[in-house]
C-alpha positions in Angstrom: 11.3 -43.3 -26.6 11.5 -44.6 -23.0 9.1 -44.1 -20.2 11.5 -41.7 -18.5 11.7 -39.5 -21.6 7.9 -39.3 -21.8 7.3 -38.4 -18.2 10.2 -36.0 -17.8 10.9 -33.9 -20.9 14.4 -32.5 -21.1 13.2 -29.1 -22.4 12.6 -26.5 -19.7 9.0 -25.5 -19.1 9.8 -21.8 -19.0 11.9 -20.2 -21.6 13.7 -16.9 -21.1 10.8 -15.2 -23.0 8.3 -16.3 -20.3 10.7 -15.6 -17.4 10.9 -11.9 -18.1 7.1 -11.3 -17.8 7.0 -13.5 -14.7 9.8 -11.4 -13.1 8.0 -8.2 -14.1 4.7 -9.5 -12.6 6.5 -10.4 -9.3 8.2 -7.0 -9.1 4.9 -5.2 -9.7 3.1 -7.4 -7.2 5.8 -6.5 -4.6 5.4 -2.8 -5.4 1.6 -3.0 -4.9 2.0 -4.8 -1.6 4.4 -2.0 -0.4 1.9 0.6 -1.6 -1.0 -1.2 0.2 1.1 -1.4 3.4 2.0 2.3 3.3 -1.7 3.2 2.7 -2.7 1.1 5.7 -0.1 2.8 7.9 -1.3 6.2 6.7 -4.9 5.4 7.6 -3.9 4.0 11.0 -1.9 7.2 11.7 -4.8 9.4 10.6 -7.2 7.5 12.9 -4.9 7.8 15.9 -4.4 11.5 15.2 -8.2 12.1 14.8 -8.9 10.2 18.0 -6.5 12.6 19.9 -7.6 15.8 18.2 -11.3 15.2 18.3 -11.2 15.3 22.1 -9.9 18.9 22.1 -12.2 21.8 22.6 -13.2 24.0 19.7 -11.0 26.8 21.1 -7.9 24.6 21.2 -8.6 23.3 17.7 -8.9 26.9 16.5 -5.5 27.7 18.2 -4.0 24.9 16.2 -5.5 26.2 13.0 -8.1 23.5 12.7 -11.9 23.5 12.8 -14.1 20.6 13.9 -16.1 20.8 10.7 -13.1 19.9 8.5 -11.0 18.0 11.1 -11.3 14.5 9.5 -10.5 15.9 6.0 -7.5 17.9 7.3 -6.0 14.9 9.1 -6.5 12.5 6.1 -4.8 15.0 3.8 -1.9 15.5 6.3 -1.4 11.7 6.7 -1.7 10.8 3.0 1.8 10.2 1.5 0.5 9.8 -2.0 -0.3 13.5 -2.2 3.4 14.3 -2.1 
């Protein structure tokens, strides 16, 4: 056996049986990143909407079918895409 054969084996480090789980892991990681980004966007939209609506009077909120007591909850539910 030569020095070249010892340092650089000719067999591949990853077989097809290990490539499939790695591909699955990468796909799932990508899906989780997309879910995280969507959640961040939902929270940002909810915060912006709350900032606008919290400045309205109680009478104006009532005209829109909202109450100050449940404003944050109503907005978070409206902006949450995971609820369907």
